[in-house]
C-alpha positions as CSV (number, residue, x, y, z in Angstrom):
1,X,0.0,0.0,0.0
2,X,1.3,3.4,-1.1
3,X,1.4,6.1,2.0
4,X,0.3,9.3,0.5
5,X,1.8,11.2,3.8
6,X,5.2,10.0,2.8
7,X,5.0,10.8,-1.0
8,X,3.7,14.2,-0.1
9,X,6.7,14.9,2.3
10,X,9.0,13.6,-0.1
11,X,7.9,15.8,-3.1
12,X,8.0,18.9,-0.6
13,X,11.8,18.0,0.3
14,X,12.6,17.3,-3.5
15,X,10.8,20.8,-4.1
16,X,12.7,22.8,-1.3
17,X,16.2,21.1,-2.3
18,X,15.8,21.9,-5.7
19,X,14.5,25.8,-5.0
20,X,17.1,26.3,-2.4
21,X,20.1,25.1,-4.8
22,X,18.8,27.0,-7.6
23,X,18.4,30.5,-5.7
24,X,21.7,30.1,-4.2
25,X,23.3,29.3,-7.4
26,X,21.2,32.1,-9.2
27,X,22.5,34.5,-6.4
28,X,25.9,33.4,-6.9
29,X,26.0,33.9,-10.6
30,X,24.4,37.1,-10.3
31,X,26.8,38.6,-7.7
32,X,30.0,36.9,-8.0
33,X,32.3,36.8,-11.4
34,X,33.0,33.3,-12.7
35,X,36.4,31.7,-11.4
36,X,36.4,33.9,-8.1
37,X,38.1,32.1,-5.5
38,X,37.3,33.3,-1.7
39,X,35.5,36.4,-2.3
40,X,33.4,36.5,0.7
41,X,34.6,35.0,4.2
42,X,32.2,33.3,6.2
43,X,34.5,31.8,8.8
44,X,38.1,33.0,8.2
45,X,40.6,29.9,7.4
46,X,37.8,27.8,7.0
47,X,34.5,28.6,4.9
48,X,34.6,31.0,1.7
49,X,32.3,31.9,-0.9
50,X,33.7,31.4,-4.6
51,X,32.2,30.9,-7.8
52,X,33.5,28.2,-10.1
53,X,31.8,25.8,-12.8
54,X,32.3,22.0,-13.0
55,X,31.6,20.0,-16.1
56,X,32.3,16.9,-14.1
57,X,30.8,15.0,-11.1
58,X,32.2,15.0,-7.7
59,X,35.9,16.2,-7.8
60,X,35.7,16.9,-11.2
61,X,35.2,13.1,-12.2
62,X,34.1,12.7,-15.9
63,X,34.9,16.3,-16.8
64,X,33.4,17.1,-20.1
65,X,31.1,14.1,-20.5
66,X,27.8,15.9,-20.0
67,X,25.5,13.8,-22.0
68,X,27.2,10.6,-19.8
69,X,26.5,12.5,-16.6
70,X,22.9,13.5,-17.6
71,X,22.1,9.8,-18.7
72,X,23.4,8.4,-15.5
73,X,21.9,11.1,-13.2
74,X,18.5,10.6,-14.7
75,X,18.5,6.8,-14.2
76,X,19.4,6.9,-10.8
77,X,16.9,9.6,-10.1
78,X,14.0,7.9,-11.8
79,X,15.1,4.7,-9.9
80,X,15.1,6.5,-6.4
81,X,12.1,8.4,-7.4
82,X,10.3,5.1,-8.0
83,X,11.4,3.7,-4.7
84,X,10.0,6.5,-2.9
85,X,6.7,6.2,-3.9
86,X,6.7,2.2,-2.6
87,X,8.5,3.0,0.6
88,X,6.4,2.4,3.8
89,X,8.9,4.2,6.2
90,X,9.4,7.8,6.7
91,X,13.4,7.0,7.5
92,X,13.6,5.9,4.0
93,X,11.4,8.6,2.3
94,X,13.4,11.5,3.7
95,X,17.0,10.4,2.7
96,X,15.7,9.2,-0.6
97,X,14.1,12.5,-1.1
98,X,17.0,14.4,-0.5
99,X,19.2,12.3,-2.8
100,X,16.5,13.2,-5.6
101,X,16.3,16.7,-4.6
102,X,20.1,17.4,-4.5
103,X,20.5,15.3,-7.8
104,X,17.9,17.0,-9.5
105,X,19.4,20.4,-8.4
106,X,22.6,19.5,-10.2
107,X,20.9,18.0,-13.0
108,X,19.1,21.2,-13.6
109,X,22.5,22.9,-14.2
110,X,23.7,20.1,-16.2
111,X,21.0,20.7,-18.7
112,X,20.5,24.4,-18.7
113,X,23.9,25.8,-18.0
114,X,26.4,24.9,-20.7
115,X,29.4,26.2,-18.9
116,X,28.9,23.7,-15.9
117,X,27.2,23.1,-12.7
118,X,27.7,26.3,-10.1
119,X,29.7,25.5,-7.4
120,X,30.3,28.4,-4.8
121,X,30.9,26.8,-0.9
122,X,34.7,26.9,-0.6
123,X,35.9,24.9,2.4
124,X,39.2,24.3,4.0
125,X,39.8,21.7,6.4
126,X,43.0,21.6,8.2
127,X,44.9,23.4,5.3
128,X,43.4,20.8,2.7
129,X,41.4,22.8,0.0
130,X,38.4,20.7,-0.1
131,X,36.7,21.0,-3.8
132,X,34.3,23.4,-4.2
133,X,30.8,22.5,-3.8
134,X,27.3,23.6,-3.8
135,X,24.0,23.2,-1.8
136,X,22.3,20.3,-3.8
137,X,25.8,18.5,-3.3
138,X,25.3,19.2,0.3
139,X,21.7,17.7,0.4
140,X,22.3,14.8,-1.6
141,X,25.6,14.1,0.8
142,X,23.2,14.6,3.6
143,X,20.9,12.2,2.4
144,X,23.1,9.7,1.5
145,X,24.8,9.7,4.8
146,X,21.4,9.3,6.4
147,X,20.5,6.3,4.2
148,X,23.6,4.6,5.1
149,X,22.8,5.0,8.7
150,X,19.5,3.5,8.2
151,X,20.8,0.4,6.3
152,X,23.6,-0.1,9.0
153,X,21.8,0.4,12.1
154,X,18.2,0.7,11.6
155,X,16.8,-1.8,8.9
156,X,15.8,-5.3,9.6
157,X,15.8,-8.0,7.1
158,X,12.2,-9.5,7.9
159,X,10.8,-5.7,7.1
160,X,12.3,-3.9,4.1
161,X,10.5,-0.7,4.4
162,X,9.1,-1.0,1.1
163,X,6.0,-2.9,-0.9
164,X,6.3,-3.6,-4.4
165,X,4.7,-6.6,-6.1
166,X,4.3,-7.5,-9.6
167,X,0.6,-7.9,-10.7
168,X,0.0,-11.0,-12.7
């Protein structure tokens, strides 16, 4: 049985994630020249606001392969979206919706911004210049961590948390 409350909450999470991501990217594009580093300081020596573009995925892998990235991302998002419709547990709906929302935010950039995904959160951790990322990346990573925690510590094999049966 489909739990409509879970679906509505999942759709709201996706909408909020995509809107937050696109609004922050549009503010960055409008106010900071492209390829600018550490334009605004949030926490000295730790977090800055920059403006770079990424034509690849995380850490720049698959650089310039937009067609492959759009295809792979679309397949994963459709699978997650379908899974979200059949999950009975809110503890699964929330992280999967966050993964879909974050992925959809970056997919929007890959399709509509020919110069790449807008990245602007610039973090230095113990002197290491961490790759610049965006709100969609943050939401996607948080959703993935939540899903891993669910699988490792909450999931019970006799209750998978989702219901899907082929009708014959």
